[in-house]
N, C-alpha and C positions, 0 to 999 in steps of 0.2 A: 504493500500500500504506500509506503513512504517513497518508493522509487517512482511512483506515479505523481505524487503530490509535491515533492520537494524541488525537483529541477527548476521549476518556474519561479521559485521563491528564494532559493539559497543565496543567490548573489545580491539580494537586497541587504544582506549583512555588510556592514561597512568594511570590516577588516577581518582577515583570517585569524588574527590574534584573539578575536572574541570567541573562537570556536576551538574545541579540543582537536588537535591535529591527529591524534590516534584514531578518533572516531571518523574524521574525514578520510583518513587513509584506509580504514576498514571499508568504508562505503565505496571508495574508488576501486579497491581491489576486489571486493567480494560481490559487487553488483553483477559481475560476470556469471555468477552461479545461480542467479535468479531465473525464473521461468516467465520472462516478460519481454516482449519485442523491443521496447524502448529502454531497456535496463541500463544502457551505457550513457543515456542522456544526462545523468547526474554528474558526469565528468565535466560537462560544459560550464556550469556555474562554479564548480571547484577550480577549474582552470582560470576562470575570471578572478577568483579570489587570490590565486597564486600569482597571477600577473600583477594585480594591484600591490601585493606585498613586495614583489621584486622591484617594481617601479619605485616604491617608497624607500627602498634600500639603495637605489641608484644602480641596480643590476639590470642592464638592458641588453637587448639582442645585439650581437656583433653584426657589423655591416661589411666585414671583410669578404672579398670575392675569391673564388677558386683561382689558384695560380700554381704554376709548376715550381718545384723546389730547385735548389742549386744543382748544378751538374754533379752527378755521382751520388746524389742523395735521393732517398725514397720519400714520397709524400707521407705525412704523419696522419694516422688514423687513430683517433682517441676512442677507447672502449670503456664505457661506464658500467660497472657491475653491481649486481645485488648479491645474492648467494652465488658462489663460484668455487666450490670445493669438490674434490675428486669423486665423492659418492653422491653429490647433489644432482638433481635432475637437470638443471641448467647446464652444468658442466658436461653431463652425458650427452645432451642434445646439441650443444653449440660450440664446444671446444675445438672439434676437428676443423670446422670451417674457419675459425679464427687463426688457428695454426697455419692453415693454408694461405691465409691473407698475407702472411709474413713475406712471401715472395714478391708481393706488389707494393706493400706499405711498411712503414716503420710503425709498429703497433705499440701504443702506450695504454696500459690498463690503469684504471682508477677504481678504488672501492674501499670498503671498510676492511681493515686488516684482519679483524676477527672473523670475517665472513668469506675471505679468499685465502685458501690454504696454499701450501708450497706448490702443489701440483697445479693449482689454478694460476698462481703467479708465473709459473714457468711457461705458460702459453704465450706470454707477451715478451717483446724485446725489453720493455721496462714496465715495472709496476709501481705506481705512486699511491700510497695509502692516504685516505682522508685524514687531515689533522684538525679540521674545524670542530668547534665545540657544539655546534647545532646545525640543523638542516641548512639554513641560509648561508652560513659560512662555508659549508661543503659545496653548495651550489656555486658560490663565488670562486672557490678553489678550482672547480672544473672549468669555469669560464676563463680564469686567469691562466691556467695551464694550457688551455687550447690556444689562447692568444700568444702566449710565450713561445709555444712550439709551432705556431702557424698551422694548426691541425686543419686538414682539408675536409675531413669528415668526422662526425661523431656517431658512434654505433652503440646501441644498448640491446644486448641479447634478450632482455626481459624488461618489462615496464609494469610497475604497479605493486610489486612485492615490498618495496621500500619507498618512503616518501621522496627520496632524492630523485628517483626516475620520474615520479609525478611532476616534480618541479621542472626537470630538464625537458619534459615534453612541451613546456610553456616558455622555453628560453632558447634562443638560437645562440650556439657557441661556436658553430662552424658553418662553412658555406653549404654543406650537405649533411642532413641528419637522418639516420635510419634506425629502425628498431626491428628486432625479430620477435617471435611469438613464444618466448619462454613462458610468459603468461599471455595466452592467446586472446587478445581483445584490442580493439581500437583505443586510441587515447583522446581523440577530439582535440589534440594539442596543435596549435598553429605552427609550432616549430618542428614538427615531425613531417619530413618529406616523404619517406618511403617506409613501408612495412615489408620485411623480407619473409616470404612464405613459399613453400613448395606448392606447385600448381595443383596437385591432387588434393591439397588440404583446403582449397578455397571453396566455400559454399556460395554465398552471395556477396559480390564485391561491394555492394551498397552498404554492407555492415561496417566498412572502414571509411574514416575521414582521410586517411593517407593514400597516396598512390601505392600500387602493389608492385613490388619487385619480385616477380615470380621466378622461382627456380624449378628445374625439372625434378621429377620425383626422387631422383638419387642425388640431388644437389646439396643435401644437408645430412650426411650419414651420421648416425649416433655413435657414441663411444660406449662400449660396455662398461658398467661399473666394475671397479677392481674386485669388489666382493662377489660379483656374479661369476667371474672367471675362476674363482677359487672354489665354487660350489661343487659338491658331489651329491646330487639329489637322488634319493632312493626312488626306485620304480614302485608305484603303488600296486599292491596285490589286492584286487577287489573281489570280495565275496558276493555271491548272488543275493545274500540277505542284506547287504550294505545299502544304505540310502545313496542316492546320487548326490555327491557333494559338489556344491556350486561356490566357486570363489568370487567374491566381490571386493576388488581392491579400490580404495579411494579414501581421501581425507574426510573428516567429519562433515565439512560443508557440502560435499557432493551427495551426501545422503539426505536428499530433500524429501518432503512428504509424498510427492507424486511418484518418485522412483521407489521409495520404500513400500508404498501401497501396491505398486506393480509387482514387486517381489513377493509380497504377501499373497496377492492374487495367484501368482504362478505357483507358489507353494501349495495353495489350496486346490488348484485345478489339476495339478500333475497326477498322472495315473499311477505313478510309482512313488515310494517314499523319497523325500528330498531333505537335504540339510544345507542351508545357506551358511557360508563362512565369510563374515564381513571382516576384512583386514583393514582396520581403520587407522590411517595416519593421524596423529595428533590426539588419539584417544588415550589421554593420560589424566592422572589426578581425578577430580570430580567429573570430568567430561566422560570418562569411560563408563561409569555406572548409568549416566544419563542416556548415552547411546544404547547401552545394553538393555535398559528398561524399556526404551521406546521400541526396540526391535522385538522384545518379548511380548509387549502388548499387541503388536501387529501379527506376529508369527508364532508365538509360543515357543516350543522347543525345536521348531524347525529353523530357527535362526541362532547362530553362534557368533558372538562379537568378540574379536580378539583385540587386546590392547596394542597400542603402538609398540613395536618390537624391532629388534635389530634385523638387518637384511637377511641373514642366514636363516633365522627362525621363521621370518615372514615367507621366504621362498619354500621352506619345508612344508608349511601349511598349504601353500598353493599346489605344490607337487602331490599332495595327498588328496587333491580334489579331482573331479572328473571333467569339469568344464568351468567356464567363467561367464559372468554377465557384467557388461560395462555400465557404469552409472550414466544417467542423462538428466538434464540437458548438457551438463559439463562432463565430457567424457574423459578418457585416459590417453596418455601417450606412453609414458614409461610403464604404466600398469599393463598395457597390451604387450610390451616387450617382455615383462616379467612372466606373465601368464603363458604366453606362447612359448617362451624359452623353457618353461617347466613342462611343456608337452600338451597344453590344453588348447581347445578351440572354444569359441563363445559367440555371443550376440552383442551387437551395439545398436544404437539409435542415432541416425544422422540428422542434420538440419542445416539451416542457412548460416549460422554463426560458425566461425572457424573452430571454436572449441567443441562443437558438435561434429563438424565435418572431418576433423583429423582422424576420428575413429574409422570413418568410411574409407579415407585414403589409405590408412594402414592396413585395413582388412583387404582392400583390393591389391595392395602390394603383395600381401601374403597369399593371395589367391583364394581367399575364403569365398564360399558360394554367395550369390546375390541375396538369397533368402535370409542370410545371417545379418544383413544390413537393413535394419528396419527404418521406415520413414514415419511410423506412427506408433503409439503405445500398443494398439491392438496387434500390429505386425510384430512388435517386439515380444509380446506375450506368446504369440503363436510360434515364433521361431524358437523361443526358449523352451516351450513345451515340446516341440518337435525334437530338440536336441536332448532334452531330459528323457523323453519316453522311448526313444530309439537308440538303445545302447550300441547296436551294431553299426549304425550310421555314424554315431558320435566317435566311436573308437577308430573307424576307418578314416574319417576326416582328420582326426588327431594324428594318426600314423602318417598320412600324406602331407599335412600342411603345418604341423607344429614341431617344436623342438629347437635346440640350439642352432642347427644348420640352417633352418628356415630364417631365423632372425639374423644370423651372421651374414647370409647372402643378400637378404632383402632390406635390412634395416641398418646394419653396421658397415656395409660396404657401399661405396658410391664415389662421387666426384666432388670432394669438398672444396676444390680450387675454384669452382664456378662462381661462388659468391664474390670472392676477391676480384675475379675478372669482370664481373658485372658492375661492381662498385667503381673499379678503375675506369671502365668505359663511361659510366655516368659522369664521373669527375672530369674526364677529358672532354666530354661534351660540354660541360659547364665552362671549361677554359676556352674552348672554341667559340662558344656563344658570347662570352665576355669580350673576346678579341673582335668578333664581328660588330658588337655594339660600339666598341671603342673606335673601330675603323669608320663606322657611320658618323660618329661624332667628330671625326678628324683628329682623334687623340693619338 
């Protein structure tokens, strides 16, 4: 309800200082998980408040144009990070392409030292930790660093998880600014020129305020987490009397009422006994019993909720399941990698937003049948029940389409160099356009 009412009113507030930044950040980040067509509109007044604050501090857009560096030097590309450690999802999905950019650019990373580990820092030619005592000081550090280094582009692998990226979507610090979809959603920020996305992940381009820099489906290969390569997952020996175990991987916020009710309906309508295993990221402390109690109310003993756990134990639970179901409307990326690596097939629901359509793109890469990609809740239920009820079909599909080899070939291998090539091409186009304008002016 608040996402419908507040967007037209929020920027009536004079100053962002009158509001709790933590709440604004939560709204900016977590609106993506709502089941509402205009859910990202709330970012527009938040951006207005951020721009007012930046103006009051004298932090303004740079006006520097793209230009070639000195002979023998590479152009500087500044990368601003949120989480970027070796077992974090953003490192898994975006580090290979950044490493490949080093051939074209001098890559300078900036981020919070406690959130970027040694493996993350090694991706860059240089890593500069933030030293500012508050958000706005860190924003100024990014702008000052970009100006000092003459950065030709600024790139953010993800936007929205930390307030720093919210603010930078509203501030131009380089001639060209790009973001990737570590958190898959538009920014509505005036300073974001391009969003980097694989072509098969795009649902409706109208969901973005940014231009799309589309990559081929193999243009952003993922990096397997270190813990995954060390796994020795046992093969499940299923007895005829066992229930069909269904893995559902996702953080707490993905377990929305509509999705949970759909799971409850599936459990009720299945012709064979089922047991849902909810592997819930962030289910710690008092959050865990809240999630567990909600699932129990809906599903009784057919739903098992697992606390947030280490990667090895999480993967063992998945490997002991027979199939998976993806949450919706905000689906999975790394969750698909994990479940398929463990030898499972499953069902997803696609849609127009990229965080819905990624699931479809990954399923198609993996060669999953069309009927496993639902376009409605009814199709989702029907596909899930088909997979639950027909053990022979489920087992054969898993044998053909799932397992480490499928993931290694279709998800972990690709052409990471393409992004750097595309950014370089756009940058050179900017330089040429600037020269043409200067020639017309007789400069």
